[in-house]
N, C-alpha and C positions, 0 to 999 in steps of 0.2 A: 615722871618715869614713863618711858614708852614701853608698852607691853605688846608682845606679838600675839598672833592668833593662839588661842588656848583650846586644848583638846582634853576631854576626859576619857581615859581608857579604863575599862573594867576587865581584869584578867583573871583567869582561873588556872589552877595548878592541881591536876589529879594526882600526880606523883611528885610532890615538891622535892626538888634536889638543889637547894640554894647553896651555891658555893662562891657567891660574890660576883658572878659574871654580869648580872643585871646592874648592880650598883656600879661596877667598873665601867660598863658601857654608858650609863647615864652620866658618870663623871667625865668620861672622854668627850661626850657630846656637849657637856657644859663647858669644858675647857676650850673647845672649838667654837663656842658661842652659837651652837646649833639649836639646842633646846635648854630649857631650865625647868627643873621639877619645882612646881609651886607647892604641891602637896602630894604626899604619898602615904597611903594607909594599907599595910599588908596585914591580913588576918590569917592565922594558922589555927586550924581546929584539929587537935590531936585525937587519936583513937581514944575513946573514953569521954570525949566532949570538952576537954580543957581548951580554952580559947586564949590566945595571946595576940598582941598587936604590935606592930612596928610602925611608928609614924616618923616621917622624915620630910625634909624640904631642903632645897638648895638656896633658899633665900636667906639673906642676913637679917638681923633683928629689925632694922628699920624697914626693910622690904616686907617682912612678916607683918609688922604693924600696919603698913599701908595696904597690903593685899588681903590680909586676914578676913576682913569683913566681906570682901567680894567673893572669896573662895567659900566662906561659910554660907553666903547667900546662894551661890550656885549649888552647893551640895545640899543645903537645907531645903531648897525648893524641891529638889529631887526626892527628899525624904519626907515630903508632906508638910514642911514648915513654911511659914511666910518668909519672904525675903528678909524682913526685919529680924525675925527669930533666928534664922540661919546666920545672918550677918553678926548678930551678937555672939552666938556660939562660936562662929568661925574666928572672930577677933580674939576670943579667949583661947581657943585651941591653938591658933597660929603663934601666939606669943608665949605659950607654955613650953616647957622643956620637951625635947624629943626623946625617943628611946623606947625600949621594950617596957610594956606595962600590961596588966590584965585588962581585958576589954569587957565592960559591962554589957550583957546581952541586949539591953535596951538601947545601947548606943547606935547599933547598926541593925535595922530590922532584917536585913538579908542574911544575918549570921545563922539563922535557923536553916537557911537553904544550903549552907555549905556542908557537904558531907564530912563525916569524921575522916581524918587522915588526909585531908586536902587543904588547900589554901586559896585565898583570893586577894586581889590587890586593886585598889583604886589609885590611879595616877593622874594628876592634873598637870599637864605639860604645856609649857609656853614654847611655841615654835619661833625661836629668835631668828632663824634663817629666813622666815617668811615675811618679816617686817618690811623690807624694801619691795618685795613683790606685792604685798597688800597695798602699800602706799602707791605703787605704780598703777595698780588696778583702779584704785580710788581716783587717782588724778585723770585716768582715762574714762571715768564714769562707770566703771565696772563694779559689780557686787557679787559676792559668793552666793550662788543659788543652792548649792548642795555640796557635800563632801562625803567621801566613803572610801574605806579600804577595799580593794578589789582582791578577791580570792585568786591564788595562783592557778587554780583550775579554770577560772574564767579567762585568765590571760592566755591559756593554751588555745582557746577558741578563736582569739584574734591574732594568734601567731607570735606573741611577745615572749612566751616561755615554752621551752620544750616540755613535752608531756611527762617525761621521766623526772625532770626537775620539779614540776608542779605536783606530781604524785608524791614525791619524797617530802616536799614542804607540807602538803596536806596531811600526809601520814604523821609527820612530827606534830602538827597542830592537833590532830585527832588523838594521838597518844597522850598528849598533855591534858586533854579534856576527858 
């Protein structure tokens, strides 16, 4: 299986208003073979402290079995586990059934940092669109030295975005946090 560049996104939602638009956009991107969700973990912390989790993937069962150990190793290392410990947990988690389930507070150390009435999500995305670009760079002897999302406010400085548009985008991001 050829896998594209993989990116981990950690997202916060101060005023969660989930109505299916994120899932719909990820499904559209998957249908267009632009991205694929390898793993998705959303954590909602209700007022009062009750925690629920939604775990999803766009991988089929065979892909889950193949990639589960890799995803677990990536996430496990970030959680202070060895790659082997993370791989073992990841393989088990990726082949388990998806869906809403209670989340044990020990499962994700960052749970304590999520304020009541908010939500957070970890998304492991495979950028399918970037496979030919990555291969072309490699055949030309190139390597990725860094990657970063650029703030809309920074784009104003170089003239790529109008100030009003950047301020509106930044305000939407700030309102969400």
